[in-house]
C-alpha positions in Angstrom: -92.5 182.5 215.5 -95.3 184.9 215.8 -97.5 185.8 212.8 -97.5 189.5 213.8 -93.6 189.6 213.5 -93.9 188.5 209.8 -96.1 191.4 209.1 -93.7 193.9 210.7 -90.8 192.7 208.5 -92.6 193.9 205.4 -92.9 197.5 206.7 -90.4 199.9 205.3 -89.9 203.2 207.1 -89.4 206.4 205.1 -86.6 208.4 206.6 -87.3 212.1 207.4 -85.4 215.1 208.7 -86.3 216.5 212.1 -88.7 219.0 210.5 -90.7 216.0 209.0 -89.5 216.6 205.3 -88.4 213.5 203.4 -84.7 212.9 202.9 -83.3 214.3 199.7 -81.5 212.0 197.3 -77.8 211.9 197.7 -75.7 214.3 195.6 -72.0 214.4 194.5 -70.0 211.3 194.9 -72.7 209.6 196.9 -75.4 210.1 194.3 -76.9 207.1 192.6 -75.3 206.5 189.2 -76.5 205.0 186.0 -75.1 201.6 185.0 -71.7 201.7 183.3 -72.1 201.2 179.6 -69.7 198.8 177.8 -68.5 200.8 174.8 -66.0 198.1 173.8 -68.8 195.9 172.6 -69.6 198.4 169.8 -66.0 199.4 169.0 -64.3 198.2 166.0 -60.9 196.5 166.1 -57.9 198.3 164.5 -56.0 195.0 164.5 -57.2 192.2 162.1 -56.1 188.7 161.6 -53.6 186.9 163.9 -50.7 189.2 164.3 -47.5 188.5 166.2 -46.7 190.6 169.2 -44.4 192.8 167.1 -47.0 193.3 164.4 -49.6 194.1 167.0 -47.4 196.7 168.7 -46.6 198.3 165.3 -50.3 198.6 164.4 -51.2 200.0 167.8 -48.3 202.6 167.6 -49.5 203.6 164.1 -53.1 204.0 165.3 -52.1 206.2 168.2 -50.0 208.4 165.9 -52.9 208.7 163.4 -55.1 209.8 166.3 -52.6 212.5 167.3 -51.8 211.3 170.7 -48.9 213.0 172.4 -45.5 211.3 172.0 -45.3 210.8 175.8 -48.8 209.2 175.8 -47.8 206.9 173.0 -44.7 205.9 174.9 -46.7 205.2 178.0 -49.4 203.2 176.2 -46.9 201.2 174.3 -45.1 200.3 177.5 -48.3 199.2 179.1 -49.3 197.1 176.1 -45.8 195.5 176.1 -46.0 194.7 179.8 -49.4 193.1 179.2 -48.1 191.0 176.4 -45.1 189.8 178.4 -47.5 188.9 181.3 -49.9 187.2 178.9 -47.3 185.1 177.3 -49.3 184.2 174.2 -50.1 185.8 170.9 -52.2 188.9 171.1 -55.2 187.7 169.2 -55.9 185.1 172.0 -56.3 187.7 174.7 -59.8 188.2 176.0 -61.4 190.9 178.0 -61.2 188.7 181.1 -57.4 188.3 180.6 -57.1 192.1 180.6 -59.2 192.4 183.7 -57.1 189.7 185.4 -53.9 191.6 184.5 -55.3 194.9 185.8 -56.2 193.4 189.2 
């Protein structure tokens, strides 16, 4: 290994257009994005205690109605939660964020 090769590996070339101007930052879908914030960490739970699956579904349904979700949206959300609970196979209060992520894969 040659010492001059080590020096060359530390060199970073700045990319330019044919006219010599520096590349502009990407825009649109390719633009750099800020890190995704995790809002769930600061959200409060609408379900307390250790409810059964039926109690859990009842509370979620009530919360969606209070927040004026459309009936079709409530139906879709409740179906999704039911399918998750069937897949999960345990009481709802034992579900973790990782369980939800695994289900969504």
